[in-house]
C-alpha positions as CSV (number, residue, x, y, z in Angstrom):
1,X,9.9,4.9,-28.3
2,X,6.7,6.5,-26.9
3,X,4.8,5.7,-30.1
4,X,5.9,2.1,-29.9
5,X,4.8,1.8,-26.3
6,X,1.4,3.3,-27.1
7,X,1.0,0.8,-29.9
8,X,1.8,-2.0,-27.5
9,X,-0.7,-0.7,-25.0
10,X,-3.4,-0.4,-27.6
11,X,-2.7,-3.8,-28.9
12,X,-2.9,-5.2,-25.4
13,X,-6.4,-3.7,-25.0
14,X,-7.5,-5.0,-28.3
15,X,-6.2,-8.5,-27.7
16,X,-7.3,-8.8,-24.1
17,X,-9.6,-11.8,-23.6
18,X,-13.2,-11.0,-23.5
19,X,-15.5,-13.0,-21.3
20,X,-19.1,-13.1,-22.5
21,X,-20.8,-13.3,-19.1
22,X,-22.2,-10.3,-17.4
23,X,-20.2,-8.7,-14.5
24,X,-21.0,-10.1,-11.1
25,X,-20.8,-8.4,-7.7
26,X,-17.4,-10.0,-7.2
27,X,-16.1,-8.3,-10.3
28,X,-17.1,-4.9,-8.9
29,X,-15.5,-5.9,-5.6
30,X,-12.3,-6.6,-7.4
31,X,-12.3,-3.1,-8.7
32,X,-11.9,-1.9,-5.1
33,X,-8.7,-3.9,-4.7
34,X,-9.8,-5.9,-1.6
35,X,-6.3,-7.1,-0.7
36,X,-5.1,-3.6,-0.5
37,X,-8.2,-2.6,1.4
38,X,-7.6,-5.3,4.0
39,X,-4.0,-4.1,4.8
40,X,-5.1,-0.4,4.8
41,X,-7.9,-1.2,7.3
42,X,-5.5,-3.2,9.5
43,X,-3.0,-0.4,9.8
44,X,-5.8,2.1,10.3
45,X,-7.3,0.0,13.1
46,X,-3.9,-0.2,14.8
47,X,-3.7,3.6,14.8
48,X,-7.2,3.9,16.1
49,X,-6.7,1.4,18.9
50,X,-3.2,2.7,19.9
51,X,-4.5,6.3,20.2
52,X,-5.2,7.5,23.8
53,X,-8.8,7.8,24.8
54,X,-11.7,5.7,23.6
55,X,-14.1,5.7,20.7
56,X,-17.6,4.3,20.6
57,X,-17.4,0.8,18.9
58,X,-20.1,1.8,16.3
59,X,-18.2,5.0,15.4
60,X,-14.9,3.0,15.2
61,X,-16.5,0.5,12.9
62,X,-17.9,3.2,10.6
63,X,-14.5,5.0,10.5
64,X,-12.8,1.7,9.5
65,X,-15.5,1.2,6.9
66,X,-14.7,4.7,5.6
67,X,-11.0,3.9,5.4
68,X,-11.8,0.7,3.5
69,X,-14.1,2.6,1.2
70,X,-11.5,5.3,0.6
71,X,-8.9,2.8,-0.3
72,X,-11.4,0.9,-2.5
73,X,-12.6,4.0,-4.3
74,X,-9.1,5.1,-5.0
75,X,-8.3,1.6,-6.3
76,X,-11.3,1.8,-8.7
77,X,-10.1,5.1,-10.0
78,X,-6.6,3.7,-10.4
79,X,-8.0,0.8,-12.5
80,X,-10.1,3.2,-14.5
81,X,-7.1,5.3,-15.5
82,X,-4.6,2.4,-15.8
83,X,-6.8,0.2,-17.9
84,X,-4.4,0.5,-20.9
85,X,-1.4,-0.5,-18.7
86,X,-3.3,-3.3,-17.0
87,X,-4.2,-4.9,-20.4
88,X,-0.5,-5.3,-21.2
89,X,0.8,-6.7,-17.9
90,X,0.4,-10.4,-17.1
91,X,-0.2,-9.7,-13.5
92,X,-3.2,-7.4,-14.2
93,X,-4.7,-8.3,-17.6
94,X,-7.3,-10.4,-15.8
95,X,-8.8,-7.4,-14.0
96,X,-12.5,-6.5,-14.7
97,X,-11.8,-3.6,-17.1
98,X,-9.2,-5.2,-19.4
99,X,-11.3,-8.4,-19.7
100,X,-14.3,-6.3,-20.8
101,X,-16.5,-7.2,-17.9
102,X,-16.9,-3.7,-16.5
103,X,-16.9,-0.6,-18.7
104,X,-14.4,2.1,-17.8
105,X,-17.1,4.7,-17.2
106,X,-18.7,2.4,-14.6
107,X,-15.4,2.0,-12.8
108,X,-15.0,5.8,-12.8
109,X,-18.5,6.4,-11.4
110,X,-18.0,3.6,-8.8
111,X,-14.6,5.1,-7.7
112,X,-16.0,8.6,-7.4
113,X,-19.1,7.6,-5.5
114,X,-17.4,5.3,-3.1
115,X,-14.6,7.8,-2.4
116,X,-17.1,10.7,-1.8
117,X,-19.3,8.5,0.5
118,X,-16.2,7.4,2.4
119,X,-15.0,10.9,3.2
120,X,-18.5,11.9,4.4
121,X,-18.6,8.8,6.7
122,X,-15.1,9.5,8.0
123,X,-16.1,13.1,8.9
124,X,-19.3,11.9,10.6
125,X,-17.6,9.1,12.5
126,X,-14.1,10.5,13.2
127,X,-14.3,14.2,12.7
128,X,-13.1,16.7,10.2
129,X,-9.4,15.9,10.6
130,X,-9.9,12.2,9.9
131,X,-12.1,13.1,6.9
132,X,-9.6,15.5,5.5
133,X,-6.7,13.0,5.8
134,X,-8.8,10.4,4.1
135,X,-9.7,12.8,1.3
136,X,-6.0,13.7,0.8
137,X,-5.0,10.1,0.6
138,X,-7.6,9.3,-2.0
139,X,-6.6,12.3,-4.2
140,X,-2.9,11.6,-3.7
141,X,-3.3,8.0,-4.9
142,X,-5.9,8.5,-7.6
143,X,-4.5,11.7,-9.1
144,X,-0.9,12.5,-8.0
145,X,0.4,8.9,-8.0
146,X,-1.8,7.2,-10.7
147,X,-2.1,10.0,-13.2
148,X,1.2,11.7,-12.8
149,X,4.0,10.0,-10.8
150,X,3.4,6.4,-12.0
151,X,4.1,7.1,-15.7
152,X,6.7,9.8,-15.3
153,X,9.3,9.0,-12.7
154,X,11.0,6.0,-11.2
155,X,10.4,7.6,-7.8
156,X,6.7,6.9,-8.4
157,X,6.3,4.4,-5.6
158,X,8.6,6.4,-3.2
159,X,6.5,9.5,-3.3
160,X,3.2,7.8,-4.0
161,X,3.6,5.6,-1.0
162,X,2.4,8.4,1.2
163,X,-1.2,7.6,0.2
164,X,-1.0,4.1,1.6
165,X,0.9,5.2,4.6
166,X,-1.8,7.5,6.0
167,X,-4.4,5.1,7.4
168,X,-2.7,4.9,10.9
169,X,-2.9,8.7,11.1
170,X,-6.6,8.6,10.0
171,X,-7.5,6.1,12.6
172,X,-5.6,8.0,15.3
173,X,-7.2,11.3,14.3
174,X,-10.7,9.7,14.5
175,X,-10.0,8.3,18.0
176,X,-8.1,11.3,19.5
177,X,-8.9,14.3,17.3
178,X,-5.2,14.9,16.7
179,X,-2.2,13.3,15.0
180,X,0.9,13.4,17.3
181,X,4.4,12.1,16.8
182,X,3.5,8.5,17.6
183,X,0.9,8.5,14.8
184,X,3.4,9.9,12.3
185,X,6.0,7.3,13.3
186,X,3.5,4.6,12.1
187,X,3.0,6.6,8.9
188,X,6.7,6.8,8.4
189,X,7.1,3.1,8.9
190,X,4.6,2.3,6.2
191,X,6.1,5.0,3.9
192,X,9.6,3.7,4.1
193,X,8.5,0.1,3.9
194,X,6.7,0.7,0.6
195,X,9.7,1.1,-1.8
196,X,11.5,-2.2,-0.9
197,X,8.2,-4.0,-0.8
198,X,7.2,-2.9,-4.3
199,X,10.7,-2.9,-5.8
200,X,11.0,-6.5,-4.8
201,X,7.9,-7.2,-6.9
202,X,9.1,-5.0,-9.7
203,X,12.4,-7.0,-9.9
204,X,10.7,-10.2,-10.9
205,X,7.9,-8.4,-12.9
206,X,10.4,-6.2,-14.7
207,X,9.4,-7.4,-18.1
208,X,5.7,-6.5,-17.4
209,X,6.6,-2.9,-16.4
210,X,8.9,-2.5,-19.4
211,X,6.3,-3.7,-21.8
212,X,3.7,-1.3,-20.4
213,X,6.1,1.6,-20.4
214,X,6.0,2.2,-16.6
215,X,9.3,3.6,-15.4
216,X,9.7,1.4,-12.3
217,X,13.2,1.5,-10.8
218,X,14.4,-1.9,-12.3
219,X,13.4,-0.6,-15.8
220,X,15.1,2.8,-15.6
221,X,18.0,2.2,-13.3
222,X,18.6,-1.5,-13.8
223,X,18.2,-4.5,-11.5
224,X,21.6,-4.1,-9.8
225,X,20.8,-0.5,-8.7
226,X,17.4,-1.5,-7.5
227,X,18.8,-4.3,-5.4
228,X,21.1,-1.8,-3.7
229,X,18.2,0.6,-3.1
230,X,16.1,-2.2,-1.6
231,X,18.9,-2.9,0.9
232,X,19.4,0.8,1.6
233,X,15.7,1.3,2.4
234,X,15.6,-1.8,4.4
235,X,18.4,-0.4,6.6
236,X,15.9,2.4,7.4
237,X,12.8,0.2,7.9
238,X,14.3,-2.1,10.5
239,X,15.4,0.6,13.0
240,X,12.3,2.7,12.2
241,X,10.2,-0.2,13.3
242,X,11.8,0.1,16.8
243,X,11.0,3.9,17.1
244,X,7.6,3.3,18.7
245,X,9.4,1.6,21.6
246,X,11.5,4.6,22.2
247,X,8.4,6.9,22.5
248,X,6.6,4.4,24.8
249,X,4.0,3.5,22.2
250,X,5.2,0.0,21.8
251,X,5.7,-2.5,24.7
252,X,7.5,-5.8,25.1
253,X,5.4,-7.7,22.6
254,X,5.9,-5.0,20.0
255,X,9.7,-4.8,20.7
256,X,10.2,-8.6,20.3
257,X,8.1,-8.6,17.1
258,X,9.9,-5.6,15.6
259,X,13.3,-6.9,16.4
260,X,12.7,-10.4,15.0
261,X,10.8,-9.0,12.0
262,X,13.5,-6.3,11.4
263,X,16.3,-8.9,11.4
264,X,14.4,-11.1,9.0
265,X,13.7,-8.1,6.7
266,X,17.4,-7.1,6.7
267,X,18.6,-10.7,6.0
268,X,16.2,-11.1,3.1
269,X,17.1,-7.7,1.7
270,X,20.8,-8.5,1.9
271,X,20.0,-11.8,0.1
272,X,18.4,-9.8,-2.7
273,X,21.3,-7.4,-2.9
274,X,23.7,-10.3,-3.3
275,X,21.6,-12.1,-5.9
276,X,20.9,-11.5,-9.6
277,X,17.2,-11.0,-9.1
278,X,15.6,-9.0,-11.9
279,X,18.2,-9.9,-14.5
280,X,17.1,-10.9,-18.0
281,X,17.5,-14.6,-17.5
282,X,15.1,-14.6,-14.5
283,X,16.9,-17.6,-12.9
284,X,17.6,-15.9,-9.6
285,X,14.3,-14.2,-8.8
286,X,13.5,-16.3,-5.7
287,X,15.2,-13.8,-3.3
288,X,13.0,-11.0,-4.6
289,X,9.9,-13.1,-4.3
290,X,10.8,-14.1,-0.8
291,X,11.3,-10.5,0.3
292,X,8.1,-9.4,-1.3
293,X,6.1,-12.1,0.6
294,X,7.9,-11.5,3.9
295,X,7.5,-7.7,3.7
296,X,3.7,-8.2,3.9
297,X,4.1,-10.5,6.9
298,X,6.5,-8.0,8.6
299,X,4.0,-5.1,8.3
300,X,1.2,-7.3,9.5
301,X,3.1,-8.6,12.5
302,X,4.3,-5.2,13.8
303,X,0.8,-3.6,13.5
304,X,-0.7,-6.8,15.0
305,X,1.6,-6.4,18.0
306,X,0.2,-2.8,18.5
307,X,-3.3,-4.1,18.2
308,X,-2.7,-6.9,20.7
309,X,-1.0,-4.6,23.2
310,X,-3.4,-1.7,23.2
311,X,-6.6,-3.6,22.2
312,X,-6.4,-6.5,24.6
313,X,-4.7,-4.9,27.6
314,X,-1.4,-6.6,27.1
315,X,0.8,-3.5,27.0
316,X,3.9,-3.9,29.2
317,X,6.0,-0.8,28.7
318,X,9.7,-1.0,27.9
319,X,10.1,2.7,28.4
320,X,7.9,5.4,29.9
321,X,5.4,6.9,27.4
322,X,6.7,10.1,25.9
323,X,4.5,13.1,26.9
């Protein structure tokens, strides 16, 4: 089975379409996974703005630039290591390395360079704690998740999600020099949001993961078990989204956003659980696609609510701020 999977991967690399033109700046930007970078910067900015105290705008900008660079560097290292898998999967075979536009060695050097510079910038702008947290998130994603968890366990995205969950803590550490309970609540929200978000994608991309030999939950446990797990995690995400209100971090805007978003998340997760999403016929994948799209909107809205409240002076407390 392993030999067959390896043969498929090698064939995918050999058969990947090759574009004759030279790599452009855009191709190198794509190595940094700009869509992931944007979400990471957004949650990091929310943590920075919600933290007590103030930070010089220039230092705040540099810290957010470092968070973006850390995510991008880790993304390039991920593409370097996963080039064989990316060549097999329809969703990723158009990336710069499988198409032959950028050599693997170039991606490796870009990832290492951008990652190192980002950590240095984070330390200079936000302090040692922010820099250490950023360095940990890069190593965790590029090494622990990409090179170990992803190919070995269906819990890959559950454990590996910690890397993408840390930016709110990095932003908070840069602004306040510490990471209190409120910051970890934001980290926990992203951490528990990650499995239902990615499992929804994996349901309707199950064939891709199976062909590449990646043990995503729908491949190893089956679609039905994955749908139940999505609902179970969603039952954690919705109330966890309200936790910042209980500590006094979130005000009325946040509360209304988290309640409405949490209800929508639960309803769509229940729809997935009652569907046949991820089954071989692929005729009932719309619920999974809907949850995947809404999950991105949900995370954006709840962190946008924090940014609006704390960044624009629109914080009206629901409860007194916990000391």
